N, C-alpha and C positions, 0 to 999 in steps of 0.2 A: 504493500500500499504506499501511498505517498506520505510524506513525512508527518502531517498533522492528522491523518485519518485515524479514526477510532476502530476498535476491533469488531463493532457491529455492522460495519459498512457492507451493504449488499447482502446482508445475512439472510434475507428473505429468499435469496436465489441459491443458497448453498445446498438445498436438498433436491436440486433438479437432476434430470437424468444425466449419467456419466457415460453413456455409450458413444465415445468419441473415437473415431478412427485415429490413426497415428500415434497413439499413446506410447507405443514402443519407441517411437522416434523422439518424443518430447518429454516423456517422464522416464526417468532412469534412476536406478539406485545410486547412492553416493559412492565415491571412491572407497576401496578397501583400505583398512588401516595399515599403514607401512611404517616401519621404524625408520626415522630420519637417519641419513647417512652423512657424516661430516665430509664437506669439501676440503677441509684441512687448511683453509686460508684465514687470515686475520678478520676479513669481512664476515665470515661464517661465525667466528668466535663471539661477535657481539650482535648476532641475529636477534636474540631476544630482547635487546635493548632497544630496538627501533620500533616505535609505535606509529601505527596508522592513524592519522588524525580523524577523529569522529567515529572510529571503529568501536562497536560495543563488544566485540569479541575478535580475537586474532590468535593464530597459532603459527609459528615459525618453524621451518625445517631447513637444515643444512643438507643439501642433496649433491651427490656426484654428478647427477644428470638432471637438467631442468627440462629437456625436450622429452617427448613421448618415448623416445628410445630407452628412458629410464623411469619416467613417471608412471607409465603403465604398471611395471612390476613393483614400484615403491607405493603405489596407491595414491599418488598425487595428481592423478587426473581421472576421468571417467570415460572410457571408450564409447559407452553407449550414448554419451552426450554428443560426440562428434561422429556417430555412425551415419553413413550415407552422404556425407558432404564432400569427401575427396575420392579420387581415384585409387583403386586398390594398390597400384604399384607405385604410388607416389614415395619417393625416397624420404627417409627420416634422418635428418642430420643428428649428430651426437657430439659429445666432448664439450658440454656446456655446464660446468659445475656452478653452484651458486645457492642462494637462499629463495625459499618459496614462503610466502605469507599467505595463508587462508583466513578469511574472517568474515564478518557481516557488520553492517551498519544497522542502526535502530530501525525496526519495521515491525508492523503488526500482521502481516500476512506470512503464511507458513507453508508454501507450496514446495520449497526447495529443502530436500532432506540430505543433501551432500554433507559429508564430514561428521555425520551423526547429529547435525543441527536441523531442526524443523523450523526453518527460519529463512526468509527472503532477504533481498539485498546482500546476498553473499558476493564476495570478490575473490580473485586470486591475483597476487602481485609476485612476479618472478624478477629476481635481481642477479644477473650473472656476475661471476667474479671478474671476468674480463669484459668491462663495460666500454662502450663507445661513446658514452655521454648522452645517448638519446633515450627517449621513452616512447613507447607505442601503447596506446590504449584502444580498447575494443568493446563494443556491445555485441551481443550474440544474435544469430540468425534464428527466425522462427520464434519459438517460446521456450528455447533450450536454456540450460543453465551455464554457469560461468566457464566451464571447460570446453564449450562447444568449438571454439576456434583453435584449440590447441594444435590440431594436426594441419589445418589449412593455413594458419597465420603464425600462431605462437612459435612453433618449432623453427621456422625459417628466420623470424626477426630475432629470435634469441641467438641463433647460430651466428648472426651478423653483429652481435654485441649490444642489442638493445635491451633495456628493461621492458618488461611487459605487464600490462594490468587488464583484466577484463572483469565485467559485471554480469550478474544474471538479469539485470534490468529491473529488479524489484518485484517480479512475479514470473512464473513459469508455468508451463503446461498448457494443454488445449483449453482448460477452464480458466485461463488467465483473466478473462472478462469479469470474474467474480471480485476481483481487487478494485478498490476505489469507491468513492461515494456516488459519482455521477458518470454517466457515459463519457468515454474518452479518457477518463482519469488513469486507467491501467497503462494505456500507451503513453500518456503525457509523463507518467512516472519514469519510463525508460530514459526519456531525455534528462530529467533531473538526476537520475541515478548515474548516468555516464558523466555528467558535469561534476557530480560529487566525488566520483572515483578519480577523475582526472586530476581534481585539485588535490586530493589526498595522496594519490601516487606521485605527483610531483614533490610534495613535501617528504614523503617516505624515501624516494630516491635521494633526495638531497641530504637527508639524515643518515642515510646508509652509506653514501660515497663521500659525504662531507663537501659536496658542491652540487648546485642545482642542475637539472638536465639542460643541455645546451640546445635541445630541440625535442618538441612533443608533437607526435604525429597521431592522427585517428583514422582507424580503418575498420571495415566490417562489411559482411555480406548480407544481402537481403534486408531484414529488419535492421541488422547491424549497418548496412549501407545507408539506410534511412537516417540513422542516428548521426553518421558522418555528415550528411547534408545539414541536418538540423543544428549540429554543434558548430559548423563553420558559418552558418547564418546567424546564430544567436549567441555564441561565445567565441568568436574568432581569436580573442586575446589569449585564450587558453592554448591555442595550437599554432604550429607553424604551416600546417597543411594536412591534406588527408586524401585517402584513396577510397572511394565508393565502389563497391563491388555489387552491382545490380540492385541498388537500393529501392526499397518500396516507396512509392509516390503517394503522398496524401495532399490533397487541395480541395477546397470546398466546392469548386465548381467542376471537379473531376478533369480527366478521367482518374478513377481509382479502381481498385479491385472490385468494389461494390458496384461498378458499371459493367465490367466485362465478365465477371464470373457468373452472374445470373444468366447471361446470355448463353455461356457455355453449358450451364446446367439444363437450360431450356432446350438447346439446339443439338447438342452432341448426341443424345439418345436417338434423335430422329436421323442424323447422319449415320450413326453406327447401325441402325436397323436396316438401312438400304431402302429400296423402293422408290417410288415416284417423287417423294419429298426430300429425298437424300441430297439432291445436287443443290437445292435451294438452301438446305441446312448448311451444307459445305460452304457456299458463298457467305451465308450469315456469319459463320465462324470466322472466315477471313476478314470480313467487314468489322467483326468485334475486335480484331487485333491479333488473332492467332495466325502466325505467318504460314503462307503457302511453304510446303516442304517440311512442316512440323507434324503432319498428320500421324506419323508413326509414334509419336509421343502422347497423342491425345488419349488413348485408352488407359495408360497408366495414370495420367494426371486426373481423369475423370474418376477413377477408383480410388486414388490416394489423396489427392490435394484439393481439387476444385471445391467439392462439396463441403468438406470440413473447413477450409479456409474462409469460404463465403459465410458459413453459418457463425463461426466464432468471431470474426471480426464485425459482421453485422450486429451480433449480440453485444459487442463492446461498445459500438457507436449508436445503435438504434435498437435497444432492447424492447421497446414498445411495439415493434413490428409483429412479434409472436405473442403479445400479451404476457401472461404469467408463465408460459413455457420458457424453456431455457435453450437457446442455440437452435431452435427450429427442430425440424424433422429430417433425418438423413435421407437423401436421395428421394425426396418427395416428388411426386408427379405434378407438373404444371396444372393449376386449377385447385389443388388441395389447399385448404384454408391455411393462411400464413406460410405458405411454401416459399423458401428462398429462391427457388427457380423463377418465381414471379416478381422478385424484388425489383422495385424501381426507385432508385435513389432520388431522381429528379422530382418525383411525386410526394416524397416524404416531407414531414413538417419542418419548420425552420430550426427546431431545436436539434434535429440530426446534423444540420450544417453547423450549428454551434458546437457540437461536439467534435466534428472533423476540424473546425477552426482551431481547437486547442492544439491540434498536432500538425497543422498545416505548414507546408513549405512554401517558401516565396522566391527562391532562386538568388537572394541577396547574400551570397557567400562573401566572406571578408578575408579568406586566405586561399592559397592555391588549392585546387580540387582536380583529381583526375577520377573520372568515371570509366568503368569497363562493364559491358553488358553483352550477353550472347544473343545473337539474332534469332536462335530457336528456342528461346525462353518461353515456355507456354503456361508457366505460373504468373509471372509478371511479364506479358508481352512487350517487347522493346518499343513498339510504336505507341503504346499506352503508358510508357513509364519513362525511361531514360531519355528517349527523343523528345518527350515533352519537357522533362526537367532541363535538359540542355537549352531548349528555347526560352524557358523561364529565366535561366541564368543570363542569357543573352539579352533578353528583354529588360532585365533588371540592371543592365549596364555593367555586368561583371564577367563578360565573356573572356576578357584577358587573363582571368584567374582560373579558367576552366579549360581542360582538355577531356575529350570524350571519344572513347574507342568502342565501336560496335564490332564484336568478335564473332566472325562468321562461323557457324556451326557450333556456338556455345549454347548451353542450355543452363537451367536454373541451379540444378545439383550436379556436381562432377562424377558422383558415382554412377549416373546413368551412361557415362562414357564407357564404363566397363561392359554395359549391356549392348551398346551400339557403337563399337569402336571404329566402325567403317562410315559413320554418318556424323559423329560428334567429336568436338575437340574439348579438352579440359579448360576451364578458366583459371584455375590455380596458377599456371605459370604465367598467364597474362596479368594476374594481380601482381605477381612478383616483379614482371617487367614494369608495370605501372609504378610500383612502389620505388623501384630504382630510378626511374625517370623523375618522380617527385623529389627524391633526394638530390639528384643533379640540378633540378630546377631551383631548389633552395640553396644549394651549396655553391653553384658556379654562376655568378652574375652574367646575365645576358644568355644563358644556356637554356633554352626553352624546349620542352618535349616536342615530338613530331606533331604536326597539325592534326586535329581531330579528323577522323574518318573511319571507314570500315576496314578491318584487318581481315584479308582474305583467308579462307582456308586453303592451304597449299595443296594443289591437286596431287593425289598419290602419296601424301605424307604418311609415314606409318606412325602408329600410336606412341612408340617410344620417343620419336623426334618431337611430337606435339606436347608430350608430358615434360619435355626438357626445355622448350624454348617457345617464346611468343613475341616476336619482334613487333613493336607497334608502329609499324609502317605499312602502307598499303595504298589503296586508291582514295581520292577525295570522294566524299558522299554528296549526292545531289538531294538528299532528303531535307525537308525543311529544317530539321533540328540542326543540321551542320552547315548550311549555307551561310555565308557571312552576311 
């Protein structure tokens, strides 16, 4: 819950149905208890003396390995938290000893059971012995807990010498909408929690290393990418720059997922059934933003993502749509009372827009930002998300601070590359290339990243090559998002 909310907030909704898909991907047991292993350095010797400002509880451990090459075995991460986010063959760096601090800030919600705590607002801070002076902070994708970025982001930045901090965003799991007092509060808390962690992690690093961070970068994927955008719009003074990996777009006038997901729920079953109406349904899905060539991804997303995502985010922002029910009826047929397949955001009352306004983006970034997004994303279709955000940044007069790379063949979660290696490319190496480009942008005056554009999928490229490299150069794009 947000900082001032009482324990009774939304209590009338806690007894609702809990038959939500994807629980295995979003609700996971906490890390196993593992004995801390001393890294043998002077920094480790005083680990217990470093306090995280504002933390209600914290626990420090000296580890021989801060990456998942060691934290899986020592119990200082949770593999279930990052399941499904990265390719199977992604290399895991190692050789990063240091200190890990787990803890939580004051909060009244209790969805996160990691570390034996039934307490939200949990965080992890990792402080490598060999520090490059920088700090990377991240919020998690989806409704996952604080270890969700460990394989995709933390391993790599730690191996480069950065300190790293991540937050569970203050609420977790597919019933996250139960947190907060009013519609929109649970998502709004995500922003507050990342701001809180950034400030605390900067002080913690300064206390640990006896000098403040020389650079603070913010990054994240999906909902974590949304947080990057929001932080650089609202608290640019805390950061030097950020990398947004397919961030979720929220704006009061749309498009948002509450616009295109109901169309998918209405129309995909007609397309999948075949028959005379299938061609029209196919065209309607393309018109809604689901790109041509992505059809092979539609069955999986219909079964796993579209229905659940629509219902839980609609419940967070518009709980009145289904009355006293909780998050609607899974896979209901159009015409069923209060069916999310019939949801029409434009026709909803003004208080729904007021809830979205709490979390809305403006495009007014105050520090350099690089965005990467896959052209075959069918959870957050690129034409309805990052194409729009790129226009918002430009229209806000901040285009010089933004680079946007449309990654041909990329989709929303990299684990699907393992299923379709002949059709998809992973975004993890593209994120790393973008991160390096941001470093150069900040470090070398006059050195700007390549112009925004579409990064083509190299014809005939083998999966191993695509997993290893993603040069951010390609063709200029003629889409309205990228035209000057």
